[in-house]
C-alpha positions, 0 to 999 in steps of 0.5 A: 554394831556388827562384829567384823574381823577388824573388831574381833582381832583386838578382843582376841588379843586381849583375851589371849594376853590374859590367858598367857599371863595366867597360864604361860604354857598356854603361849605356844597353843595360843599362838599357833591356834591364831596363826592357822585362823589368820592363815584360813582367813587370809586364804578366803577358806573361811569367810 
């Protein structure tokens, strides 16, 4: 099984959801990091 972005996004979402439930203060950081990564991948800077 190869790991691609389409496979990774649900796993990241589950992990982020668990972390937010455990530590709600992480919400801002998790959302910000996720948006930055998606933006960088969308622009093609990171493959």
